[in-house]
C-alpha positions in Angstrom: 0.2 0.0 -0.1 1.1 3.4 -1.1 1.8 6.0 1.3 -1.1 8.1 -0.5 -3.3 5.1 0.1 -2.3 4.8 4.1 -3.2 8.7 4.0 -6.6 8.1 2.6 -7.3 5.0 4.6 -6.5 7.2 7.7 -8.7 10.0 6.8 -11.8 8.0 6.5 -11.8 7.8 10.1 -11.1 11.1 11.2 -13.7 13.7 12.4 -14.5 16.9 10.2 -12.6 19.2 12.2 -9.2 17.2 11.7 -9.8 16.9 8.3 -10.1 20.5 7.9 -6.8 21.2 9.8 -5.3 18.5 7.9 -6.0 20.3 4.7 -4.8 23.5 5.6 -1.7 22.0 6.9 -1.3 20.2 3.4 -1.9 23.6 1.8 0.5 25.3 4.0 3.4 22.4 3.1 2.4 22.9 -0.7 3.1 26.8 -0.2 6.3 26.5 1.7 7.7 24.1 -1.1 7.0 26.4 -3.9 8.5 29.3 -1.9 11.4 27.3 -0.9 12.2 26.7 -4.6 12.2 30.1 -5.4 9.1 30.3 -6.8 7.0 33.3 -5.3 3.9 33.3 -7.1 2.5 37.0 -7.4 -1.2 37.1 -6.9 -4.2 39.4 -7.2 -6.6 40.0 -4.1 -9.2 37.8 -5.4 -7.0 34.8 -5.5 -5.3 35.5 -2.1 -8.9 35.9 -0.6 -9.9 32.2 -2.1 -6.9 31.0 -0.4 -7.8 32.4 2.9 -11.5 31.5 2.8 -11.1 28.1 4.8 -9.3 30.1 7.8 -12.1 32.1 8.0 -14.8 29.7 7.7 -17.2 28.9 10.7 -15.7 26.9 13.1 -12.1 27.2 11.9 -9.5 28.5 14.4 -9.6 32.2 13.4 -13.2 32.4 14.3 -13.4 29.7 17.2 -12.4 32.4 19.9 -14.1 35.3 18.3 -16.4 37.5 20.8 -19.8 35.6 20.2 -21.5 38.4 22.6 -24.7 40.0 21.0 -24.0 43.3 23.0 -23.5 46.5 21.4 -20.0 47.2 21.1 -20.4 51.0 22.6 -20.6 48.8 25.8 -17.0 47.9 25.8 -15.6 51.1 25.6 -14.3 50.7 29.3 -13.0 47.4 28.8 -9.3 47.8 28.4 
């Protein structure tokens, strides 16, 4: 069995939150490899936003700790 087949077999029993994390990690590794080879692609804002979409998806690490309060913002003026 190839490493790719083993990985696919393992992924079949992984919960969705770990699948998303794994996907983000694989994308990170691919980007890291491209940059280490000296291939620094220039991209436009639309492409960059699409690349970052998963990081801001509901339930992702970046949104997990966001403020879930329904209070108006002005009530936070003395927070700091």
